C-alpha positions in Angstrom: 2.0 1.9 9.4 -0.8 1.5 6.9 -0.7 1.3 3.2 -2.8 1.3 0.1 -1.6 -0.2 -3.2 -3.0 1.7 -6.1 -2.7 1.1 -9.8 -1.2 4.2 -11.5 -2.3 5.6 -14.8 0.2 3.3 -16.7 -1.0 0.2 -14.8 1.9 -0.1 -12.4 1.4 -0.7 -8.7 2.0 2.3 -6.5 2.2 1.9 -2.7 1.2 4.8 -0.4 2.4 4.4 3.2 0.9 6.5 6.0 0.5 6.6 9.8 -1.9 4.3 11.6 -3.9 7.4 12.9 -5.2 8.1 9.4 -8.0 5.9 8.2 -7.6 4.0 4.9 -10.8 5.6 3.6 -9.6 9.1 4.4 -6.3 8.4 2.5 -8.2 6.9 -0.4 -10.2 10.1 -0.8 -6.9 12.1 -1.2 -5.5 10.0 -4.0 -6.2 10.5 -7.8 -5.8 6.8 -8.7 -9.0 5.0 -9.7 -8.1 1.4 -8.7 -7.2 0.1 -5.3 -5.3 -3.2 -5.7 -4.8 -3.9 -2.0 -4.6 -2.4 1.5 -3.5 -3.2 5.0 -0.6 -2.8 7.4 3.1 -2.8 6.6 6.0 -3.4 9.0 9.7 -3.7 8.7 11.4 -6.3 10.9 15.0 -7.1 10.6 15.2 -5.4 7.3 12.3 -7.3 5.8 8.9 -5.8 4.8 5.8 -7.6 5.9 2.2 -6.8 4.9 -0.9 -8.1 6.6 -4.6 -7.3 7.3 -6.8 -5.3 5.2 -9.1 -2.3 4.9 -12.8 -3.4 5.2 -14.0 0.1 4.2 -12.1 -0.3 0.9 -13.0 -4.0 0.5 -9.2 -4.7 0.1 -6.8 -7.1 1.7 -3.0 -7.3 1.9 -1.5 -9.6 -0.8 1.6 -11.7 -0.5 3.3 -9.8 -3.3 2.8 -6.4 -1.7 5.9 -6.6 0.5 8.1 -7.1 -2.5 6.6 -4.2 -4.4 7.1 -1.9 -1.4 10.7 -3.1 -0.9 11.4 -2.4 -4.6 10.0 1.1 -4.4 12.2 1.9 -1.4 15.3 0.5 -3.2 14.5 2.2 -6.6 12.2 5.1 -5.8 12.4 6.7 -9.3 11.1 3.6 -11.1 
């Protein structure tokens, strides 16, 4: 799966996860958030999230803290 980490209107990071067949740039065009914090690929292995790579078209790379942010959103989706 691919992801883009946006900054929402309150300044919080918001991950958007989507299938590999969709380009990062195409997904970016669909989102109302102004700031892209990072982007890349996300996997779950043995219950742990892992983020890697990047999206050249967005000039964004995966960050080491992205996996923890994504995990937190899955564990507490309303926060």
